[in-house]
OpenMM code with the backbone's topology and positions (N, CA, C; nanometers):
from openmm import Vec3, app, unit

residues = "MET LEU PRO LEU LEU LYS ALA LEU ALA ASP PRO VAL ARG LEU GLU VAL ALA LEU ALA LEU ALA ASP GLY GLU ARG CYS VAL CYS GLU LEU THR ASP GLN LEU ASN LEU ALA GLN SER LYS LEU SER PHE HIS LEU LYS VAL MET ARG GLN ALA GLY LEU LEU GLU ALA ARG GLU GLN GLY ARG TRP VAL TYR TYR ARG LEU ARG PRO GLU ALA LEU GLU ALA LEU GLY VAL TRP LEU GLY GLN LEU ALA SER SER".split()
positions = [
    Vec3(1.3626, -0.7552, 2.1600),
    Vec3(1.2568, -0.8536, 2.1662),
    Vec3(1.1196, -0.7946, 2.1369),
    Vec3(1.1065, -0.6650, 2.1542),
    Vec3(0.9763, -0.6026, 2.1362),
    Vec3(0.9164, -0.6287, 1.9982),
    Vec3(0.9919, -0.6157, 1.8885),
    Vec3(0.9324, -0.6448, 1.7570),
    Vec3(0.8833, -0.7897, 1.7446),
    Vec3(0.9605, -0.8839, 1.7988),
    Vec3(0.9180, -1.0239, 1.7928),
    Vec3(0.7912, -1.0464, 1.8739),
    Vec3(0.7874, -0.9890, 1.9932),
    Vec3(0.6698, -1.0056, 2.0782),
    Vec3(0.5471, -0.9404, 2.0160),
    Vec3(0.5652, -0.8231, 1.9576),
    Vec3(0.4528, -0.7565, 1.8911),
    Vec3(0.4031, -0.8406, 1.7738),
    Vec3(0.4957, -0.8979, 1.6988),
    Vec3(0.4573, -0.9796, 1.5836),
    Vec3(0.3775, -1.1019, 1.6267),
    Vec3(0.4120, -1.1600, 1.7396),
    Vec3(0.3430, -1.2798, 1.7861),
    Vec3(0.2186, -1.2495, 1.8688),
    Vec3(0.1978, -1.1231, 1.9044),
    Vec3(0.0838, -1.0865, 1.9884),
    Vec3(-0.0487, -1.0941, 1.9128),
    Vec3(-0.0450, -1.0819, 1.7831),
    Vec3(-0.1679, -1.0877, 1.7039),
    Vec3(-0.2080, -1.2336, 1.6837),
    Vec3(-0.3354, -1.2679, 1.7065),
    Vec3(-0.3787, -1.4079, 1.6925),
    Vec3(-0.3553, -1.4666, 1.5536),
    Vec3(-0.3728, -1.3878, 1.4492),
    Vec3(-0.3508, -1.4392, 1.3130),
    Vec3(-0.2034, -1.4705, 1.2929),
    Vec3(-0.1164, -1.3815, 1.3389),
    Vec3(0.0272, -1.4048, 1.3223),
    Vec3(0.0744, -1.5220, 1.4071),
    Vec3(0.0143, -1.5416, 1.5210),
    Vec3(0.0472, -1.6587, 1.6026),
    Vec3(0.0063, -1.7865, 1.5284),
    Vec3(-0.1083, -1.7837, 1.4621),
    Vec3(-0.1506, -1.8989, 1.3813),
    Vec3(-0.0528, -1.9249, 1.2676),
    Vec3(-0.0059, -1.8190, 1.2053),
    Vec3(0.0928, -1.8328, 1.0972),
    Vec3(0.2193, -1.8979, 1.1520),
    Vec3(0.2668, -1.8507, 1.2663),
    Vec3(0.3876, -1.9080, 1.3271),
    Vec3(0.3669, -2.0562, 1.3577),
    Vec3(0.2515, -2.0912, 1.4095),
    Vec3(0.2238, -2.2318, 1.4395),
    Vec3(0.2171, -2.3148, 1.3117),
    Vec3(0.1625, -2.2581, 1.2058),
    Vec3(0.1561, -2.3286, 1.0776),
    Vec3(0.2954, -2.3510, 1.0190),
    Vec3(0.3871, -2.2591, 1.0478),
    Vec3(0.5237, -2.2716, 0.9962),
    Vec3(0.6152, -2.3511, 1.0891),
    Vec3(0.5634, -2.3939, 1.2025),
    Vec3(0.6456, -2.4684, 1.2986),
    Vec3(0.6982, -2.5994, 1.2406),
    Vec3(0.6256, -2.6568, 1.1453),
    Vec3(0.6692, -2.7829, 1.0841),
    Vec3(0.7627, -2.7628, 0.9659),
    Vec3(0.7881, -2.6366, 0.9315),
    Vec3(0.8805, -2.6100, 0.8221),
    Vec3(0.8245, -2.5130, 0.7211),
    Vec3(0.9003, -2.4962, 0.6163),
    Vec3(0.8708, -2.3993, 0.5115),
    Vec3(0.7368, -2.4281, 0.4447),
    Vec3(0.6645, -2.3204, 0.4138),
    Vec3(0.5359, -2.3330, 0.3469),
    Vec3(0.5207, -2.2265, 0.2400),
    Vec3(0.4510, -2.2606, 0.1350),
    Vec3(0.4163, -2.1682, 0.0281),
    Vec3(0.2977, -2.0819, 0.0737),
    Vec3(0.2912, -1.9611, 0.0236),
    Vec3(0.1794, -1.8732, 0.0551),
    Vec3(0.0469, -1.9417, 0.0213),
    Vec3(0.0433, -2.0116, -0.0905),
    Vec3(-0.0813, -2.0775, -0.1308),
    Vec3(-0.1254, -2.1811, -0.0271),
    Vec3(-0.0316, -2.2513, 0.0324),
    Vec3(-0.0648, -2.3486, 0.1370),
    Vec3(-0.1170, -2.2789, 0.2620),
    Vec3(-0.0534, -2.1671, 0.2966),
    Vec3(-0.0952, -2.0945, 0.4163),
    Vec3(-0.2341, -2.0343, 0.4003),
    Vec3(-0.2643, -1.9803, 0.2821),
    Vec3(-0.3979, -1.9225, 0.2627),
    Vec3(-0.5042, -2.0300, 0.2776),
    Vec3(-0.4784, -2.1484, 0.2239),
    Vec3(-0.5748, -2.2584, 0.2364),
    Vec3(-0.5863, -2.3068, 0.3804),
    Vec3(-0.4724, -2.3306, 0.4437),
    Vec3(-0.4729, -2.3852, 0.5793),
    Vec3(-0.5373, -2.2889, 0.6795),
    Vec3(-0.5074, -2.1600, 0.6657),
    Vec3(-0.5561, -2.0622, 0.7628),
    Vec3(-0.6870, -1.9969, 0.7197),
    Vec3(-0.7327, -2.0312, 0.5994),
    Vec3(-0.8577, -1.9762, 0.5462),
    Vec3(-0.8559, -1.8231, 0.5476),
    Vec3(-0.7474, -1.7677, 0.4924),
    Vec3(-0.7295, -1.6230, 0.4862),
    Vec3(-0.7181, -1.5785, 0.3413),
    Vec3(-0.7655, -1.4590, 0.3147),
    Vec3(-0.7431, -1.3994, 0.1830),
    Vec3(-0.5940, -1.3719, 0.1686),
    Vec3(-0.5427, -1.3824, 0.0469),
    Vec3(-0.4000, -1.3631, 0.0257),
    Vec3(-0.3555, -1.2231, 0.0667),
    Vec3(-0.4395, -1.1228, 0.0450),
    Vec3(-0.4018, -0.9860, 0.0821),
    Vec3(-0.3867, -0.9714, 0.2335),
    Vec3(-0.4769, -1.0328, 0.3082),
    Vec3(-0.4684, -1.0265, 0.4550),
    Vec3(-0.3460, -1.1026, 0.5048),
    Vec3(-0.3231, -1.2209, 0.4481),
    Vec3(-0.2065, -1.3002, 0.4866),
    Vec3(-0.0783, -1.2262, 0.4522),
    Vec3(-0.0718, -1.1641, 0.3363),
    Vec3(0.0480, -1.0910, 0.2955),
    Vec3(0.0819, -0.9801, 0.3938),
    Vec3(-0.0193, -0.9109, 0.4428),
    Vec3(0.0040, -0.8061, 0.5421),
    Vec3(0.0700, -0.8646, 0.6667),
    Vec3(0.0163, -0.9740, 0.7173),
    Vec3(0.0705, -1.0345, 0.8386),
    Vec3(0.2110, -1.0911, 0.8158),
    Vec3(0.2334, -1.1494, 0.7005),
    Vec3(0.3671, -1.2005, 0.6691),
    Vec3(0.4683, -1.0868, 0.6618),
    Vec3(0.4275, -0.9737, 0.6074),
    Vec3(0.5155, -0.8576, 0.6001),
    Vec3(0.5550, -0.8105, 0.7400),
    Vec3(0.4586, -0.8021, 0.8294),
    Vec3(0.4866, -0.7612, 0.9673),
    Vec3(0.5846, -0.8586, 1.0322),
    Vec3(0.5635, -0.9870, 1.0107),
    Vec3(0.6504, -1.0883, 1.0709),
    Vec3(0.7913, -1.0834, 1.0121),
    Vec3(0.8017, -1.0565, 0.8824),
    Vec3(0.9344, -1.0428, 0.8199),
    Vec3(1.0066, -0.9210, 0.8731),
    Vec3(0.9359, -0.8097, 0.8856),
    Vec3(0.9970, -0.6873, 0.9358),
    Vec3(1.0438, -0.7039, 1.0803),
    Vec3(0.9769, -0.7880, 1.1559),
    Vec3(1.0161, -0.8148, 1.2945),
    Vec3(1.1354, -0.9093, 1.3025),
    Vec3(1.1718, -0.9706, 1.1894),
    Vec3(1.2845, -1.0636, 1.1875),
    Vec3(1.2463, -1.2058, 1.2214),
    Vec3(1.1169, -1.2340, 1.2205),
    Vec3(1.0684, -1.3667, 1.2583),
    Vec3(1.0688, -1.4651, 1.1422),
    Vec3(1.0571, -1.4140, 1.0195),
    Vec3(1.0463, -1.5005, 0.9019),
    Vec3(1.1537, -1.4713, 0.7993),
    Vec3(1.1807, -1.5732, 0.7199),
    Vec3(1.2617, -1.5605, 0.5992),
    Vec3(1.1739, -1.6026, 0.4831),
    Vec3(1.2005, -1.5473, 0.3659),
    Vec3(1.1225, -1.5814, 0.2476),
    Vec3(1.2160, -1.6109, 0.1320),
    Vec3(1.1697, -1.6972, 0.0446),
    Vec3(1.2429, -1.7233, -0.0792),
    Vec3(1.1406, -1.7402, -0.1908),
    Vec3(1.1778, -1.6928, -0.3061),
    Vec3(1.0897, -1.7030, -0.4223),
    Vec3(1.1300, -1.8225, -0.5063),
    Vec3(1.0273, -1.8922, -0.5523),
    Vec3(1.0500, -2.0031, -0.6445),
    Vec3(0.9382, -1.9962, -0.7480),
    Vec3(0.9765, -1.9586, -0.8681),
    Vec3(0.8746, -1.9383, -0.9706),
    Vec3(0.7858, -1.8212, -0.9320),
    Vec3(0.6566, -1.8435, -0.9354),
    Vec3(0.5653, -1.7349, -0.8998),
    Vec3(0.5222, -1.7378, -0.7541),
    Vec3(0.5726, -1.8320, -0.6766),
    Vec3(0.5337, -1.8455, -0.5365),
    Vec3(0.6448, -1.8004, -0.4429),
    Vec3(0.6024, -1.7588, -0.3256),
    Vec3(0.6966, -1.7227, -0.2197),
    Vec3(0.6791, -1.8236, -0.1072),
    Vec3(0.7896, -1.8742, -0.0596),
    Vec3(0.7899, -1.9720, 0.0493),
    Vec3(0.8455, -1.9058, 0.1754),
    Vec3(0.7802, -1.9304, 0.2865),
    Vec3(0.8192, -1.8695, 0.4136),
    Vec3(0.8591, -1.9766, 0.5131),
    Vec3(0.9501, -1.9363, 0.6006),
    Vec3(0.9883, -2.0237, 0.7122),
    Vec3(1.0252, -1.9367, 0.8310),
    Vec3(1.0127, -1.9943, 0.9483),
    Vec3(1.0534, -1.9249, 1.0706),
    Vec3(1.2056, -1.9168, 1.0739),
    Vec3(1.2577, -1.8074, 1.1244),
    Vec3(1.4027, -1.7927, 1.1398),
    Vec3(1.4431, -1.8552, 1.2728),
    Vec3(1.5203, -1.9637, 1.2699),
    Vec3(1.5603, -2.0296, 1.3941),
    Vec3(1.6333, -1.9357, 1.4896),
    Vec3(1.7117, -1.8416, 1.4327),
    Vec3(1.7864, -1.7476, 1.5178),
    Vec3(1.6916, -1.6603, 1.5995),
    Vec3(1.5814, -1.6192, 1.5381),
    Vec3(1.4844, -1.5348, 1.6080),
    Vec3(1.4161, -1.6131, 1.7195),
    Vec3(1.3813, -1.7377, 1.6908),
    Vec3(1.3169, -1.8201, 1.7927),
    Vec3(1.4121, -1.8503, 1.9076),
    Vec3(1.5385, -1.8746, 1.8736),
    Vec3(1.6381, -1.9006, 1.9773),
    Vec3(1.6585, -1.7772, 2.0657),
    Vec3(1.6678, -1.6608, 2.0043),
    Vec3(1.6843, -1.5369, 2.0814),
    Vec3(1.5646, -1.5139, 2.1723),
    Vec3(1.4459, -1.5414, 2.1211),
    Vec3(1.3255, -1.5259, 2.2020),
    Vec3(1.3266, -1.6238, 2.3195),
    Vec3(1.3686, -1.7465, 2.2948),
    Vec3(1.3778, -1.8463, 2.4008),
    Vec3(1.4785, -1.8085, 2.5079),
    Vec3(1.5931, -1.7581, 2.4659),
    Vec3(1.6958, -1.7135, 2.5615),
    Vec3(1.6415, -1.5999, 2.6466),
    Vec3(1.5777, -1.5039, 2.5812),
    Vec3(1.5229, -1.3893, 2.6535),
    Vec3(1.4168, -1.4336, 2.7543),
    Vec3(1.3291, -1.5225, 2.7125),
    Vec3(1.2256, -1.5721, 2.8039),
    Vec3(1.2874, -1.6495, 2.9196),
    Vec3(1.3928, -1.7264, 2.8922),
    Vec3(1.4626, -1.7991, 2.9974),
    Vec3(1.5256, -1.7050, 3.0988),
    Vec3(1.5859, -1.5979, 3.0495),
    Vec3(1.6443, -1.4983, 3.1405),
    Vec3(1.5364, -1.4291, 3.2220),
    Vec3(1.4247, -1.4033, 3.1604),
    Vec3(1.3135, -1.3402, 3.2289),
    Vec3(1.2608, -1.4315, 3.3397),
    Vec3(1.2513, -1.5592, 3.3108),
    Vec3(1.2002, -1.6564, 3.4077),
    Vec3(1.2952, -1.6727, 3.5271),
    Vec3(1.4250, -1.6573, 3.5021),
    Vec3(1.5216, -1.6772, 3.6104),
    Vec3(1.5501, -1.5495, 3.6891),
    Vec3(1.4878, -1.4404, 3.6508),
    Vec3(1.5101, -1.3134, 3.7208),
    Vec3(1.4359, -1.3092, 3.8533),
] * unit.nanometer
topology = app.Topology()
chain = topology.addChain("A")
for resn in residues:
    res = topology.addResidue(resn, chain)
    for name in ("N", "CA", "C"):
        topology.addAtom(name, app.Element.getBySymbol(name[0]), res)
């Protein structure tokens, strides 16, 4: 869980996760919505992918990102176990 928690601990990455809560988004949409430079956003997306929080797919010249439901479910289970301890 540590990689997931570290990925979500940064305020920018938490904003990215919230932006992706409604589903898959293109990098271009995220840069506009979050008002971030593409280079800064790319860094945060890379960290989130390495943590296992995101999946990406390429379509043409754009990359689309979405939250990995398995990662969110694992995080929820872990938090539930923590709460019941």
